[in-house]
Structure formats: structure tokens, C-alpha cells
N, C-alpha and C positions, 0 to 999 in steps of 0.2 A: 884743667885747669890753668890758667896763661898768669902773667902777671897782673893785669887788668882786671878778672876775676879775683885776684889776691886783694886788690887793693880795692876793690870793692869791698868783700868783705869784709878787710877790716876797719873801712871804713863803718861798717853798717857795727859792727861790734861797739866799734868806741861810742859812735853816737846813742846804741840803745843804751850804753853805762849810764850814759848821763839823759835818759828817756828823752831822746832827742831827735827818732826817727823822725817822727810827725813834724818835724818843725824847721823850715828852710836854714840854710847861716851861708857866711858868706865863705867865696872861695878858696880865702887865703887860709882857713880856717885847717884845710887838709892839709896842706903842707907845711902850715908852723904849728899847729898843735892835736889836730885830730890822727894822721899817718904820715908824720914827720918821717923824712929819710935814715935818720942816722939809725932812728930806737926801731925802725920798721926794715930797712933791706932785707935782713935775714929772712923774715918772711916772707916779704915780696919777692924775695931770688931774684933781686936786677944786681948787676954787675957794674952797672956804673952809675953816678948820678945824673947824667945824662939818658941812661935808660931811665932811673926813677921818672924824670921831669916829663918823657916823653910819654907813659904811662899815665900819671897827673893829664897831661893834653888831651889824650886819647880819651880817657874820661868824663872832662870837662868838654869837652865834643860831643859828645851823645854817644861815642862807640857803645853799642847792644844797649842801647836805652836805659842806661844804668841812672843815669841823674839829666836833668834836664837845666839847665842855663839861662838866665834871663840878667839881661835883654839878649833880642836874640839876633843882633847883631854880631854879638860879643861869640856867641854859641858859633853863628857860623863862620865868626874870621875861623876861630877854633878849629873848626873842622877844615875849611881850606889849607892850613896850615900843617893837620898832622898827615895831609897826601900832598903835599907839593918834597919836589925832587930833593930839598936841603932846608927839613923843618927850624924854625925855631922852638926848640922843645922848653924855653922856659917865658914863650908867649903869653900863656895864662897869672903870668905876675905881673903882666900890665893891670892887670883888672881883679883886684884883691879883691870889691865889693861887691862882683859878678854874684848874683844870686843863684844859691843850686839849692833845688829840690828831687829828692830821692826817686825814685820808682818805688811805689810801695808794694807792690807784685815780686819784685826782685829781693827787695830786702827780707819781706816774710819768707821764701823760698831759704836765703841765705842764714836767715835765723832758726829755719826751722832743719838747718844741716842739710837742706837738697843743693847742693851744689849748680844744677844744672838749670840754667833758666833759657829759656828762648822770648824771645821779645816778639809783640804780635805782627802778623801778617799783613801787609797794606791795609788788606781787606777787613782786619778785624782791629783796629783802632782802638787802642784803650780810652777811656773817657777820664775829663779832666781831675774827676776824683782821684785817681791814682797815680796821678803827682802830688806829693806831698804841696800844701801852701800856708797861707797863713791863717787860714781858718778851715781845714781840711774836713771832709766828711768822714768821720771817723772810721779807720781802718780796722778789717777784724784783726782780731787780738789788743787791739786798744779801746776798746769801748767803754764804756761804763757799763756796772755792774745794774739791773733792773731792782726797782724797791723791792724790798722786802725779800731777795734773794737770800737764801738761807744756806747757800753752796759752800760757806768758807772760805770764799773768795775773796779779796781785799776789791774795793773799788778805787777804778784808775780813771785817768785823766783821758776823756775824750781826742784831745786835743795833743799830748805830748806821752802821753801812757804812761806817767808817771805813779804811784800810788797814793792814795789817801789814806791818812793816819786814821784808824778802826776807833769807832766809837766815840766820836767830835764833830761835830757839827763846820761840817770842810763847805765853806760861800766860794774859795777860791782855791787852786791848783799851789801847792806848795812849792813845785818845780819851774812852771812855766806864768804863773800869774793868771792863768784864763778862768773866769769866773764856772763855777761848775752848771750854772743854770745862767741862761741870760747872755747878753753884751759883755765884751769889756769895754770899760768906759775909764778915760782920768780917772784918777782921784780928787786931780785940783777944780777940772771944770764940767766934767761930766760928758765929754765929747767924745765919741763914738773913739777907739784904741782898735788894735790891731795887736797879735801874738808877737813880740818878737820888737815890738816899739819900744827906746827906750825914752822917747818923750815923746808930748803929746803935740800932734800937729796945728793943735786950733791956738794952744797959750802956751806953750814949748818948754813946758815944766815936766821933771822928770815923773815918768810913768809909773816904776817901784815895777815895772813887768820886764821879765826877756825871753 
């Protein structure tokens, strides 16, 4: 493992603690809250702050396919910067609101303790669902339990992986606000709302969802 692998491992572990592996997030969260330099430099084994910034830039540029950043032009710009002779390692700070989506296959392998991850070849491109999104198809390990399942495992949200409280009528996930069934709607006007939207695009009222 090198510093890029260790950064992704730390990122996935931090997201998993908040049941957020399947939920997109802003790029700034990586260096401000999820894997900040001061509290993670020993785990990442980076010698300098510039080395840390370069590792974050490589991650957001899409190296090894660990994450995907949108918009595409922002990702492409960071990819070009990584390969430039004198890269601006802090370039990613110009795009704090860029949308980051985790490669769920890679995340699952790291969470399972298998640090060896090989991106797919050009001939075997991943399906879009492999990238977490606003309404991702439930990945393996995060699916809801089947009705009547007596295995003893608690039901989990298909969108963020958070556990539902047992023995209660759960209509909305207490972690991300996604309904257990059906579409997520604005509590004020009833318009469709996506996971991660703090405000309704129709009426402008707070959704109460995160």
C-alpha cells in the first residue's frame, strides 16, 4: 500500500462510521473533516503537508478509480495537474463543492480488510451503479433485510447502510432521511427530493434530510 491507498482506506473508514459510504459528498469534506492532515499524517505516512495535498489531488483526479468527481471538467483539470511538471498540489481547494462518489467495489474490499484492489480493464467497464449516487442501487452489504427474515440481523437502509431501530414502524431512515419504501418527497410541498438535498428545489423550504 502507498499513501493513496492509505488515504482511500481512511476515507472509507470515516464514511462507514457515519453510514455514508453510499452517499455522495463535497470534496472539501475530505481535507476538512473526514481525513484532515493533522490527525492523519502518521496513518497516511506522508512526510510533508505538500505530500498530503498531492495525495488528495491524485485521489480526486481519479487515480486507481477509487472515487469519481463531478463535474467532469473539474476532474479532468485535476488529472492534468497531477501529470504536469510542476503541479499545483492545492488545486482541489478551488473546487470545495465538487461532488465526490466512492467506487463501491473498492470500498467493500477495503472494509473487508482486502487492500488489494485492481480497477477494471477498458474492456470491463463498471456499471454506473458501481458509483455511489443520489439514489444508488443498494450495493452488496447494504441491502434491506427481506420481510419476515428471522436471521436476527437488523434491517439497514438501502441508501446509506444505517441500521433501523428494531421493533418500530420505520418509515424514514433516521440517518439519511430516505424513506424505507417509495420516493423521498419534500415535507412542505410534496415535490420529489433527492438524498443530500437540504432544500427543496420547488418551494425552497428546508427538507430536513441530509
